[in-house]
N, C-alpha and C positions, 0 to 999 in steps of 0.2 A: 420520177418518183415525187409524189406530193409531200408537202411539209409534214402533214399529220403522220404519214407512213414512215418518213425518215425519223421523226421523233420517236415513234414506236420502236423502230429498230435500235435507236440509241438507248432507250430505256431497257430493252431486252439485253443489249450488250453489257450495260452496267450491272444488271441483275445476275447475268451469267458470270461476269468477272468476280462479283462479290461471292457467288456460290463456290467458284473454283478456289478462291483465296479469301476466306472470310476475315483474315487478319490484316489484309492490305490497308484498310482504312486506319487501323490502329498504328501501323508503321508510319503512314503518311503524317498522322497527327503527332506522333512522337518526334519525328524529324522536324516538323514545322514549329511545334510549340516548345520543345525542350532542347533541341540541338541547334537549329538555325538561330533561334532567338537568343541563345547564349553565346553566339559569336562564331560558330563553326561555319566557314565559308567555302572550303574546298569542294567543288562540284563532284569530284570523283568520290570523296569521302561521303558526302550527302547521298549520292546515288547508291553507294554500297550499303549504307544504313537503311535505305529504302528497300533494297533488294534482299538482304539477308533475313531469313525468316527466324527471328529470335525465338518464337514459340516452339521451334523444333530443337532448341538447345537448352531448354529448361525441363525440369521434371514434369511429367504429364499432368499431375494435379495442380501445377502452377501455370499451365498454358494460358489461362484466361487473364493472368496478370503480366504476361510476357512483355507488353508494351507500356508498362509503367516505367518511368525513368528512375529505376533503383536497382541495386544489386539484389541477387536472389540466391539462396542456398542451392547447391547442386549435389550435396552429400560429401562425406569424407572431410568435413571441416572446410570445404572450399566454396567459392561463390562464382557466379557469372557476373561480370562487372556491370555497373550502371551504364546504360547506352551512351549518355553524354560523355562519360569518361572514355569509353571505347573510341568514340568519334574524335574527341579532343587529342588523345594519345596518337591516334592514326594521323590526324592532320599535322601534328607537331613534327613528325619525321619527314614530312613533305614527300609522300610516296609517289613514285613514278612507275610507268608500265614495265620498265626493264629492271626494276629493283629485285634484289634477293634479300628477304627479311627473316631474321631469327626472332622467334617469340619464346619467352621462358614462362611457362605456366599455361598449358593448353586448356585445362579445365574441361568445359563441355565442347570447346572448339569455336565459340562465337567470335572472338577476336581474330582467330586465324581465318575464319570465313570472310570477315570484313576485309582483311588484308588481301585475301586471295581474289577478291573482286577487282582489286586495283593493280597489284604487282605481279611480276612474272613467277616468282617462287617464294613459298613460305616454308620455313623449317621451324617446327614447334616441338618443345620438350615438356613432358609432364612427368612428375615424380610419382604420382599416385597411379599404379597400374590399372586399377578399375576405371579411372577416368580416361586415361590415355587409350585403353583398349576399347572404350565405348566411343570416344571422339573420332578415332581414325576411321572406322567404317561409316560413321554418320557423315563425315565430311566427304568421303568417297561416294556415298549414296546420293548426296546432294549435288554431286558433280564437280566438287573442288579437287580436281586431279592434280593441281599444282601445290597441294599441301602435303607435307611429309611429317609424320608424327613419330617421335621417339620417346620411349619410356626410360628416363634417366634423371640424374641430378643436374638441374639446369645451371648450377654454379660453374660447371666446366664448359658450358656452351656446346657447340656441335662443330668441332674443329675441322672435320672432314670436308665440310661445305663452305668454310670461311674463305675469304672475308665477306662480310655482309654490309649492305648499304645502310641498314638500320637494324636496331635491336629494340624490341619492346618487352619489358618485364612486367608481369601482371601480379606480382607478389612483393611485399615490402621487405627489403633487405637493410641491414644496418650499415652496409657500405656497398659500393659497386664492385662486383666480382672482377678481379683483374683479368681472368681469361676472356671475359666479354669485351673488354677494351682491346685486348690483343686481337680478337677476331673481327673487329670493326674495320671497315675500309677507311682509308684516308679521306676525310670529308664526311664521314658517316656520323650518325646520331644514335644515341641510346636514350630512351625515356624509361625511367624507373622510379618507383616510390622508395624513398630512403627514410628510415626511422625505426623506432622500437615497435615490436609487435603489439597489437591490440591498443595502440594509441594513435593519435593523429600523426601522420607522416608528411613528408614534403615530396611532391612529384618533381623530379629533377630531369633536366635535359643535359646530357653529356655530349660534347662534340669533339671529334678527333681531327686535328689539323696538323699533319706532320707529327712531330714529337710533342706538340702542345695539346693538352687536354683542358678544355674549358667546361665549366659547370654553370648552370643557371637554375634557380629555384622558380618553379612555375605556379604551384598552388598547394594548399593543404588537402590531403586525401586520407582515406582509411582503407587499407588493403589487408588481406589475410597475410600471415607471415610467409617469408621465403623459406621453404622447407628443404632440409638437407638430408642426405642418407647417412645413417649411422650416427 
């Protein structure tokens, strides 16, 4: 095969790839310019951010903006988190392929999908039935068979499948729910925004080491409030 012909085949491959996934370039640019440059280094996390098609987790009229590095409304007073924050929170728990992770606040399922690219099992809880009942089939359709969705009050966690290697909370609570600490493995981590609703909160890292619980402030953030039943 001469050089001219091989170049033609390469161009054809690039065109076909773009046609099959017109958002791929946007994902690559998002990871390179807004996630890697801000310090996320874990290769598994970066690959997950490249692989998960965020445009399928936002409202249809917002698909063109899916790869902007910002949160977006998904209805019912909830949002899909900023991609950088999703990557950062995922990296902080130091995910491994054999991990079992609990997520509080499924939303559209984006964070759960990112986790599912890396870890063995994801258990995710959503208090808004309309969101949970949409996220579950979406995740299944996209091939995330290792994600389990429950409609419930996330304050109580998901005791049946505890203990968890890590817990990610995607809504701001005024304190860390005690059941989540109880359901965490020894050596496990919780990452959670803590603070008053509708104000700047602090993203916290909680680590469990035997009977000792340590906390670390990570960065200021703004999340929707942690919603409770009743």
